C-alpha positions in Angstrom: -120.2 64.7 -15.6 -122.3 64.7 -18.8 -121.6 68.4 -19.3 -117.8 67.8 -19.0 -117.9 64.9 -21.5 -119.9 67.1 -23.9 -117.3 69.9 -23.8 -114.5 67.4 -24.1 -116.1 66.0 -27.2 -116.6 69.5 -28.7 -113.0 70.3 -28.1 -111.8 67.1 -29.7 -114.0 67.8 -32.8 -112.6 71.3 -33.1 -109.1 69.9 -32.9 -109.7 67.3 -35.5 -111.3 69.9 -37.8 -108.2 72.1 -37.4 -105.9 69.1 -38.2 -107.9 68.3 -41.3 -107.3 71.8 -42.5 -103.6 71.2 -42.3 -104.1 68.2 -44.7 -104.7 70.7 -47.4 -101.0 71.7 -47.1 -98.5 71.5 -50.0 -95.2 70.0 -49.0 -91.9 69.9 -50.8 -89.4 67.2 -49.8 -85.7 67.3 -50.7 -83.7 64.1 -50.3 -81.3 61.8 -52.2 -82.1 58.9 -49.9 -84.2 56.3 -51.7 -85.3 54.6 -48.5 -86.5 57.8 -46.9 -88.2 58.8 -50.2 -90.1 55.5 -50.3 -91.2 56.0 -46.7 -92.5 59.5 -47.3 -94.3 58.5 -50.5 -96.1 55.6 -48.8 -97.0 57.4 -45.6 -97.9 61.0 -46.7 -100.0 60.6 -49.9 -103.2 60.0 -48.0 -102.6 62.9 -45.6 -101.7 66.0 -47.4 -103.0 67.8 -50.5 -99.7 67.7 -52.5 -96.3 66.1 -51.9 -93.5 66.9 -54.3 -90.2 65.0 -53.9 -86.9 66.1 -55.5 -83.3 65.1 -55.1 -81.3 68.3 -55.8 -80.8 71.9 -54.7 -81.5 73.3 -58.1 -84.8 71.4 -58.4 -85.9 72.6 -55.0 -85.0 76.2 -55.5 -86.6 76.2 -59.0 -89.9 74.8 -57.6 -90.0 77.3 -54.7 -89.6 80.2 -57.0 -92.5 79.0 -59.2 -94.9 77.6 -56.7 -96.4 78.3 -53.3 -95.6 75.6 -50.6 -96.6 75.4 -47.0 -93.5 73.6 -45.8 -90.2 72.1 -47.0 -88.6 69.0 -45.5 -84.9 68.9 -46.1 -82.7 65.8 -45.8 -79.0 66.6 -45.3 -78.4 63.9 -48.0 -79.0 65.9 -51.2 -77.5 66.0 -54.7 -75.2 68.7 -56.0 -74.6 71.4 -53.4 -74.1 70.6 -49.8 -76.7 70.9 -47.0 -75.5 74.4 -45.9 -75.7 75.8 -49.5 -79.2 74.3 -49.9 -80.6 75.8 -46.8 -79.0 79.2 -47.6 -80.5 79.2 -51.1 -83.9 78.2 -49.9 -83.9 80.8 -47.2 -83.0 83.4 -49.8 -85.8 82.3 -52.2 -88.5 81.8 -49.5 -87.5 83.5 -46.2 -90.7 82.5 -44.4 -91.1 79.0 -45.6 -91.2 76.6 -42.6 -88.5 73.9 -42.6 -88.0 70.5 -41.0 -84.5 69.0 -41.2 -83.8 65.3 -41.2 -80.4 63.6 -41.1 -78.5 60.3 -40.6 -76.2 62.1 -38.2 -76.5 64.8 -35.6 -73.2 66.6 -35.9 -73.0 70.2 -34.6 -72.4 71.7 -38.0 -75.7 70.5 -39.4 -77.6 71.4 -36.3 -76.1 75.0 -36.3 -77.1 75.3 -40.0 -80.6 74.2 -39.2 -80.9 76.7 -36.4 -79.4 79.6 -38.5 -82.1 78.9 -41.1 -84.9 78.9 -38.6 -85.8 75.2 -38.9 -88.7 74.1 -36.8 -87.1 70.8 -35.7 -84.2 68.4 -36.5 -84.9 64.7 -36.8 -82.4 61.9 -37.1 -82.7 58.7 -39.0 -83.9 56.0 -39.0 -87.2 57.8 -39.2 -90.4 56.5 -37.8 -93.2 57.6 -40.2 -95.5 58.7 -37.4 -92.7 60.9 -35.9 -92.1 63.0 -39.0 -95.9 63.1 -39.7 -96.5 64.5 -36.3 -93.6 67.0 -36.7 -95.2 68.2 -39.9 -98.6 68.6 -38.3 -97.2 70.4 -35.3 -95.1 72.7 -37.4 -98.0 73.6 -39.7 -100.2 74.2 -36.7 -97.7 76.6 -35.2 -96.8 78.5 -38.4 -100.4 78.8 -39.6 -101.2 80.8 -36.5 -99.5 83.8 -38.0 -100.2 83.3 -41.7 -101.7 86.8 -42.4 -99.6 89.5 -43.8 -101.4 92.8 -43.2 -101.3 96.1 -45.0 -103.1 99.4 -44.7 -106.9 99.7 -44.9 -107.4 96.2 -43.7 -105.9 94.6 -46.8 -104.1 91.3 -46.1 -102.5 88.3 -47.7 -103.4 84.9 -46.3 -100.4 82.7 -47.0 -102.3 79.5 -46.1 -105.0 80.1 -48.7 -102.7 81.9 -51.1 -105.2 84.7 -51.6 -105.5 88.5 -50.9 -108.5 89.8 -49.0 -110.1 93.1 -48.1 -111.1 94.1 -44.6 -114.0 91.9 -43.6 -112.7 88.9 -45.6 -113.9 89.6 -49.2 -111.6 88.2 -51.8 -109.6 90.5 -54.0 -109.9 89.2 -57.6 -106.3 89.5 -58.8 -105.2 88.1 -62.0 -102.3 85.6 -62.0 -99.8 88.3 -63.0 -101.1 90.8 -60.4 -100.9 88.3 -57.6 -97.5 87.0 -58.7 -96.3 90.6 -58.8 -97.4 91.3 -55.2 -96.1 88.0 -53.8 -92.7 88.7 -55.3 -92.6 92.2 -53.6 -93.7 90.6 -50.3 -90.8 88.0 -50.5 -88.4 90.9 -51.2 -90.0 93.3 -48.7 -87.7 96.2 -47.8 -85.8 95.9 -51.1 -86.4 97.6 -54.4 -87.2 94.9 -56.9 -85.7 95.8 -60.3 -87.5 95.3 -63.6 -85.4 92.4 -64.8 -86.2 90.4 -61.6 -89.9 91.1 -62.0 -89.8 90.1 -65.7 -87.9 86.9 -64.8 -90.1 85.8 -61.9 -93.6 87.1 -62.7 -93.5 87.0 -66.5 -91.1 84.0 -66.4 -88.9 85.6 -69.0 -91.7 86.2 -71.6 -91.9 89.5 -73.5 -93.0 92.4 -71.3 -92.7 96.1 -71.8 -92.4 98.7 -69.0 -95.8 100.0 -70.0 -97.3 96.5 -69.4 -95.7 96.5 -66.0 -97.0 99.9 -65.1 -100.5 98.8 -66.2 -100.3 95.9 -63.8 -99.2 98.2 -61.0 -102.1 100.6 -61.6 -104.6 97.8 -61.6 -103.3 96.5 -58.3 -103.5 100.0 -56.8 -107.1 100.3 -58.1 -108.1 97.1 -56.4 -106.3 97.9 -53.1 -104.8 101.4 -52.4 -102.2 103.5 -54.2 -99.4 103.2 -51.7 -99.3 99.4 -51.6 -96.7 99.5 -54.3 -94.1 102.3 -54.3 -92.2 103.2 -57.4 -88.5 104.0 -57.3 -87.8 105.9 -60.6 -85.6 103.9 -63.0 -84.9 101.3 -60.3 -88.0 99.2 -59.7 -90.8 98.7 -57.1 -91.1 98.0 -53.4 -94.0 96.8 -51.3 -95.7 99.1 -48.7 -94.7 98.6 -45.1 -96.2 95.4 -43.7 -98.2 96.0 -40.5 -96.7 93.1 -38.6 
């Protein structure tokens, strides 16, 4: 009996430790509902590393393109574009970003939109704080099981820690531009990313020559392996095949 209690206690401690790791998550919340916004602010600040709240589609998409979030919570009540447009734009900007949808109605159209955009779950108002908090924790727990994007030679990108590592777990010391360049190619995997897009997203529109870009590519290759970035002459770059 004592041995069973001991193992139960160890299991519980491991579970709590894993949940605490999820509290380091960065969440983006999109809603034009003042009551829901107040509820989220009051309930979530003590649980997660960073919580950003916005009202509109444009704000949400802009933040996603400039930052790394672990999850987005989308209210069907948003400013400007409608819910379907918002989900489509977010999915295009961040295809793998986990989503939770909340709504004051459960019509089939919104549910289909949520499903088509790979939402983790669909919650209806009025919201109980503990329900959405539990949904966030469960979603993060599920999505973080497959957070490693693997390349050749054991190189991988850990989305949860937002870092690149070598085989064995040693950190690859990329500069901000180098990491931003690789992350953009990962988001656009399978597509040739043109120079203008790279300049806009990685250099954020600042002055950049083709020689500067080539220098960044060469440094990334030196720190990893040559084929991780493939050049398409006069068109742009594409990331190497992801292993999973």
